[in-house]
C-alpha positions in Angstrom: -16.8 8.9 -1.4 -13.8 10.1 -3.3 -12.8 13.8 -2.8 -9.9 15.8 -4.2 -7.9 17.3 -1.4 -4.6 19.1 -0.7 -1.8 17.1 0.9 -0.5 18.7 4.1 3.1 18.8 5.4 5.0 16.8 7.9 4.4 19.5 10.4 0.8 18.5 10.7 1.9 15.1 11.9 4.1 16.5 14.6 1.0 17.4 16.6 0.1 13.8 16.6 3.2 12.7 18.5 1.0 11.4 21.3 0.8 8.2 19.3 4.6 7.9 19.6 4.7 8.7 23.3 6.2 5.3 24.0 8.5 5.5 21.0 10.2 8.9 21.6 14.0 9.1 21.5 15.8 7.4 24.4 19.2 7.0 26.0 18.3 3.6 27.3 21.1 1.0 26.6 20.6 -1.6 23.9 20.1 -5.1 25.2 22.0 -8.3 24.2 18.9 -9.7 22.6 19.3 -11.2 19.1 17.2 -8.7 17.2 16.6 -11.0 14.3 14.6 -13.4 16.5 12.7 -10.8 18.6 9.0 -11.1 18.3 8.0 -8.0 20.3 9.6 -5.0 21.9 9.5 -6.8 25.2 12.2 -9.1 23.9 14.5 -6.1 23.9 13.4 -5.0 27.4 10.8 -2.5 26.1 10.4 0.1 23.5 13.2 2.3 24.8 15.7 -0.5 24.5 14.4 -1.3 21.0 15.0 2.3 20.0 18.5 2.1 21.3 19.2 -1.1 19.4 17.8 0.3 16.2 19.7 3.6 16.5 22.9 1.6 17.1 22.2 0.0 13.7 21.7 3.5 12.3 20.0 2.5 9.0 16.8 1.1 7.6 16.5 -0.3 4.1 13.0 0.2 2.6 11.9 -0.8 -0.9 9.0 -0.1 -3.2 7.7 2.9 -1.1 7.2 5.8 -3.5 6.9 9.2 -1.7 3.4 9.8 -3.2 2.0 6.4 -2.4 -0.3 6.7 0.6 1.9 9.6 1.9 5.0 7.4 2.4 7.2 10.4 1.7 6.0 12.2 4.9 5.9 8.9 6.9 9.6 8.2 6.0 10.6 11.8 6.8 8.9 11.7 10.2 10.7 8.4 11.0 14.0 10.0 10.2 13.2 13.1 12.3 12.1 11.0 15.2 15.0 8.6 15.4 18.7 8.8 14.6 18.3 6.4 11.7 18.9 7.0 8.0 16.4 5.4 5.6 17.9 3.9 2.5 15.2 4.1 -0.1 15.5 1.6 -2.9 13.5 1.0 -6.1 10.4 2.9 -5.2 8.4 2.0 -8.3 8.8 -1.8 -8.4 6.0 -4.3 -7.8 5.3 -6.5 -4.8 6.7 -9.5 -6.7 9.9 -7.6 -7.4 10.3 -6.8 -3.7 10.5 -10.5 -3.0 12.9 -11.0 -6.0 15.1 -8.3 -4.5 15.1 -10.1 -1.2 16.3 -13.2 -3.0 18.9 -11.4 -5.1 20.3 -9.5 -2.1 20.1 -12.2 0.5 23.0 -11.9 3.0 24.0 -8.4 1.8 23.8 -5.1 3.7 21.6 -3.7 1.0 18.8 -6.3 1.3 15.4 -4.9 2.2 14.6 -4.8 5.9 10.8 -4.5 5.5 8.2 -5.2 2.8 4.9 -3.5 1.8 3.1 -6.0 -0.3 -0.2 -6.8 -2.0 -2.3 -9.6 -0.7 -1.5 -12.3 -3.4 2.2 -11.8 -3.1 2.1 -11.7 0.7 0.3 -15.1 0.9 2.8 -16.6 -1.5 5.8 -15.4 0.4 5.4 -16.4 4.0 8.8 -18.1 4.1 10.4 -14.6 3.7 8.9 -13.0 6.8 9.9 -12.8 10.5 7.0 -12.8 13.0 6.7 -9.6 15.1 3.8 -8.2 17.2 3.8 -4.4 17.7 3.0 -2.9 21.1 -0.6 -2.0 20.1 -1.2 -5.4 18.6 -4.6 -5.7 20.3 -5.8 -2.6 18.4 -5.5 -4.4 15.1 -8.5 -6.7 14.3 -7.7 -10.4 14.1 -8.9 -10.4 10.5 -6.2 -7.9 9.6 -3.1 -9.8 10.8 -1.4 -13.2 10.7 -1.7 -14.6 14.2 2.0 -14.7 14.9 2.8 -11.4 13.2 4.3 -12.7 9.9 2.3 -10.0 8.2 -0.1 -7.2 9.3 -2.5 -5.1 7.2 -1.4 -1.4 7.2 -3.8 0.7 5.0 -6.5 0.3 2.4 -8.4 2.2 -0.2 -10.8 1.5 -3.0 -9.9 0.7 -6.6 -10.7 3.8 -8.6 -10.4 5.2 -12.1 -8.4 8.3 -12.6 -8.8 10.2 -15.8 -7.6 13.4 -17.5 -10.9 15.4 -17.9 -9.2 17.7 -20.4 -8.7 14.7 -22.7 -11.5 12.1 -22.1 -15.0 12.1 -20.7 -15.8 10.8 -17.2 -16.4 7.0 -17.5 -19.7 6.0 -15.9 -19.2 2.2 -16.4 -16.7 -0.4 -17.6 -18.6 -0.5 -20.9 -17.8 3.2 -21.5 -14.1 2.4 -21.5 -14.6 0.2 -24.6 -15.7 3.2 -26.6 -13.8 5.3 -29.1 -13.3 8.2 -26.7 -10.7 6.0 -24.8 -8.6 4.8 -27.7 -5.0 4.1 -26.6 -5.8 5.7 -23.2 -6.3 3.1 -20.5 -3.5 1.7 -18.3 -2.8 -0.2 -15.1 -0.4 0.5 -12.3 1.8 -2.6 -13.0 1.3 -6.1 -14.1 -1.6 -8.0 -12.3 0.6 -11.1 -12.0 3.1 -9.1 -9.9 1.6 -5.8 -8.6 -1.2 -5.5 -6.1 -2.7 -2.4 -7.7 -3.1 -4.0 -11.1 -4.3 -7.3 -9.5 -7.0 -5.2 -7.8 -7.9 -3.6 -11.1 -8.7 -7.0 -12.5 -10.7 -7.7 -9.4 -12.7 -4.5 -9.8 -13.4 -5.4 -13.5 -14.5 -8.9 -12.4 -17.2 -7.7 -10.0 -18.2 -4.9 -12.3 -18.5 -7.3 -15.3 -20.9 -9.8 -13.8 -18.4 -12.0 -12.1 -17.5 -12.6 -8.4 -14.3 -12.9 -6.4 -14.3 -16.7 -6.6 -13.3 -16.4 -10.3 -11.5 -13.5 -11.9 -12.2 -14.7 -15.4 -14.8 -11.9 -16.0 -12.2 -9.3 -15.2 -9.6 -10.9 -17.5 -12.3 -11.1 -20.2 -12.9 -7.3 -19.9 -9.3 -6.4 -20.3 -9.1 -8.7 -23.3 -12.0 -6.7 -24.8 -10.3 -3.5 -23.9 -7.1 -4.6 -25.6 -9.0 -5.8 -28.7 -10.7 -2.4 -28.9 -7.3 -0.7 -29.0 -8.0 1.1 -25.7 -5.7 -0.7 -23.4 -2.0 0.3 -23.4 0.7 -1.9 -21.9 2.3 1.0 -20.0 3.0 0.9 -16.3 1.1 4.0 -15.1 3.2 6.3 -12.8 2.9 9.9 -11.7 5.2 10.8 -14.6 3.0 9.1 -17.3 0.0 10.8 -15.9 1.6 14.2 -15.8 2.9 13.8 -19.4 -0.5 12.6 -20.7 0.8 9.2 -21.8 -1.7 7.5 -19.6 -5.0 9.4 -19.8 -7.1 6.8 -17.8 -5.6 4.8 -15.0 -7.1 2.0 -12.8 -5.4 2.5 -9.4 -5.9 2.8 -5.7 -7.9 5.8 -4.7 -5.0 7.3 -2.7 -2.7 7.2 -5.7 -5.3 8.8 -8.0 -6.0 11.4 -5.3 -2.3 12.2 -5.1 -2.3 12.7 -8.9 -5.4 14.9 -8.7 -3.6 17.2 -6.3 -0.8 17.9 -8.8 -2.0 17.3 -12.3 -4.3 19.8 -14.0 -7.6 18.1 -15.0 -7.0 14.8 -13.3 -10.2 13.6 -11.7 -11.0 10.5 -9.7 -14.2 8.4 -9.8 -15.5 5.1 -8.5 -18.0 3.2 -10.6 -21.6 2.5 -9.4 -22.0 -0.9 -7.9 -19.4 -3.1 -6.2 -16.4 -1.2 -4.7 -13.2 -3.3 -4.6 -11.0 -2.8 -1.6 -7.9 -4.6 -0.2 -5.3 -3.9 2.4 -1.6 -3.8 1.8 0.5 -5.8 4.2 3.6 -4.9 6.2 6.2 -7.6 7.0 9.8 -7.9 8.2 12.4 -9.6 6.0 13.7 -12.6 8.0 17.1 -11.8 6.4 16.9 -8.1 7.4 20.4 -6.6 7.7 19.0 -4.1 10.3 16.6 -6.3 12.3 16.1 -3.9 15.2 15.5 -1.0 12.9 13.0 -3.1 11.0 11.1 -3.8 14.2 11.1 -0.2 15.2 9.7 0.7 11.8 6.8 -1.6 12.5 6.2 0.0 15.9 6.3 3.5 14.2 4.1 2.5 11.3 1.3 1.4 13.6 1.6 4.5 15.9 -1.1 7.1 15.8 1.3 9.5 14.1 2.0 7.3 11.1 -1.5 5.9 10.9 -2.8 9.4 10.7 -0.4 10.3 7.9 -1.9 7.5 5.9 -5.2 9.4 6.2 -3.5 12.6 5.1 -2.4 10.6 2.1 -5.9 9.4 1.1 -5.7 5.9 2.6 -7.6 4.3 5.5 -5.3 2.9 8.2 -5.9 -0.4 9.8 -6.3 1.2 13.3 -8.7 3.8 12.2 -11.5 2.6 14.5 -9.2 2.8 17.5 -8.0 6.3 16.5 -11.6 7.4 16.3 -12.6 5.8 19.6 -9.7 7.3 21.6 -9.8 10.7 20.0 -6.4 10.6 18.3 -7.6 10.6 14.7 -6.7 13.5 12.5 -10.3 14.5 12.1 -9.6 17.3 9.6 -7.8 14.9 7.3 -10.5 12.3 7.7 -13.3 14.8 7.0 -11.5 15.9 3.8 -11.0 12.3 2.7 -14.6 11.1 3.5 -15.8 7.7 4.4 -15.0 4.5 2.5 -18.6 3.8 1.4 -20.5 1.6 -1.0 -20.9 -2.1 -1.7 -17.4 -3.0 -0.5 -16.0 -6.3 -1.6 -12.6 -7.7 -0.6 -11.1 -11.1 -1.6 -10.4 -13.7 1.1 -7.0 -15.4 1.2 -8.4 -18.3 -0.7 -9.9 -16.1 -3.4 -6.7 -14.1 -3.8 -4.6 -17.2 -4.2 -7.0 -18.7 -6.8 -7.1 -15.4 -8.7 -3.3 -15.2 -8.7 -3.1 -18.6 -10.2 -5.6 -17.8 -12.8 -3.9 -14.6 -13.8 -0.5 -16.4 -14.0 -2.2 -18.8 -16.5 -4.3 -16.4 -18.6 -3.3 -12.8 -18.3 -0.4 -12.6 -20.9 -2.5 -14.2 -23.6 -5.5 -11.9 -22.9 -3.5 -8.8 -23.6 -1.2 -10.1 -26.4 
């Protein structure tokens, strides 16, 4: 179910601080551990010592975390309120592939990203960039949602949805509707599917809605080729600004992004098509060249705390620890009730399917929309 809802402030998360009980500010001395090789907080001597080491570094470099993406604005603000650490927020609107390129370009520099938030295909193709780390509540994260050593961990998910300006176009009821004259020059993706997880997922949705399956994304590529030939696809990277200006009247994007737009843009509505519902987690990882390795590890601990995981719900996303939050009574029930359950015929690509799809898109996408 997709529902339009108001986003609440950081103050709402403060009541959830129970999830950070082990991560509160501390006067504990930092240890002599090499933070860059630490694989858990125990390597520092515990969470208090990790906090001290991270606060001694004083900074955290994040990349590709827009404030309105899954509520990262409030998550970053709460981190800075909780710890004596300044977040350096770089290039919020770049793709997953560009995050990895930035790590290459900035390797060895103080401005290199400390952490990544990546789509599945790029994650699986970039394992050599990651440092293994297991958060304190590692056991609350299902095995299927993490790499065994902690190279990457799923953080949040949503469904691939269609947002549309109801003042300009009718509600699409099927993929075929989008090929009609009502959508001339109107349909856009959030990025390039060869680089960005959201756009990759849009082709995945088109695949399963167009008679294909996740073993072969060709049906999805074929749909966007038809959409382009009809004059309805526009090669514009959809952003909150293009939605607000009316440049992109129809956008394939994650439900949490379209819900955020619906909260601020008059007439913006969100729908999921009948039939298969495409879902996929994003993945958190630490840069093995992180200039602030202790802060990077504290960010991981914070991100999987109840406070931050609940803020994903406030932002319209479903956190990886949602089952544990519900079982132990720490879920933000009001936010979850407003969001609704992630329902339907849910389909998610396996690692092998995602890798095959990435290779196919690299080969065929550019020609399909040229």
